[in-house]
C-alpha positions in Angstrom: -62.3 0.9 60.1 -59.6 2.2 57.9 -57.7 4.6 60.4 -55.8 4.0 63.5 -56.8 5.9 67.1 -55.3 6.5 70.1 -56.5 4.5 73.1 -56.4 6.0 76.6 -56.6 3.5 79.2 -59.7 3.4 81.4 -57.3 2.7 84.3 -55.0 5.6 83.5 -54.6 8.4 86.3 -53.1 11.8 85.5 -53.3 15.6 85.7 -54.2 15.7 81.9 -57.0 12.8 82.3 -60.5 14.6 81.8 -63.2 13.3 84.6 -65.4 12.8 81.5 -63.2 9.9 80.6 -63.2 7.9 83.9 -65.0 4.6 84.0 -67.9 4.3 86.6 -68.9 1.2 88.6 -72.1 0.8 90.3 -73.9 -2.1 91.9 -77.7 -3.2 92.3 -78.1 -1.4 95.3 -76.7 2.2 94.0 -73.4 1.8 95.5 -70.5 3.6 93.7 -67.1 2.0 93.6 -63.8 4.1 93.1 -61.0 3.0 90.8 -58.1 1.9 93.0 -55.0 4.2 92.4 -51.4 2.6 92.5 -49.9 6.2 91.8 -48.8 7.9 88.7 -45.4 6.3 88.3 -46.6 2.9 89.1 -47.0 0.5 86.1 -49.5 -2.0 86.8 -49.2 -5.3 84.7 -52.0 -5.4 82.1 -53.0 -1.9 82.2 -52.7 0.5 79.4 -51.8 4.3 79.5 -51.7 4.9 75.8 -51.6 2.8 72.7 -52.3 3.0 69.0 -55.2 1.0 67.9 -55.0 -0.3 64.4 -57.8 -1.4 62.1 -58.8 -5.1 63.0 -56.7 -5.1 66.0 -57.6 -5.1 69.7 -55.8 -4.0 73.2 -56.6 -5.5 76.6 -56.6 -3.3 79.4 -57.0 -3.5 83.2 -59.1 -1.4 85.5 -59.0 -2.1 89.3 -62.0 -1.1 91.6 -62.5 -1.4 95.3 -64.0 -4.6 96.4 -67.9 -4.5 96.0 -70.1 -5.5 99.0 -70.7 -9.1 99.6 -74.7 -9.1 98.9 -74.0 -7.6 95.4 -76.0 -9.4 92.7 -74.6 -7.4 89.6 -72.3 -4.6 88.9 -72.6 -2.0 86.1 -69.8 -0.6 84.3 -69.6 2.5 82.2 -66.7 2.8 79.9 -66.6 6.3 78.3 -66.1 5.8 74.3 -63.9 9.1 74.4 -61.0 7.1 75.3 -60.7 5.7 71.9 -62.1 8.8 70.1 -65.7 7.8 70.2 -68.9 9.3 71.8 -71.1 8.0 74.4 -70.5 5.1 76.8 -70.2 1.5 76.7 -72.5 -0.1 79.2 -72.0 -3.7 80.8 -73.7 -5.5 83.5 -71.6 -8.1 85.1 -73.5 -10.8 86.7 -72.3 -11.7 90.4 -70.9 -15.2 89.2 -68.5 -13.3 87.2 -67.0 -11.1 90.1 -63.6 -12.2 91.4 -62.5 -11.0 95.1 
């Protein structure tokens, strides 16, 4: 990678934030979980709104969702690549052992 890109945090809320750039969390039963909204003026520690991502560097981000049901076996997280200038989605499966309540 030889150019920097703007990274728009997956936990960001705002009027100009496209619905196609919002992450999605589901469980093995097909339940969907909403992101937790702390308000447009609240700054959540660890959450990125907009940051320049330079070649060879990384950025940490925090996305908060509502608590999943107790009997969940795994969660599936879809993160839109459009948040960093890409296309498609990053898909992750999170086992029950990694879920923090």
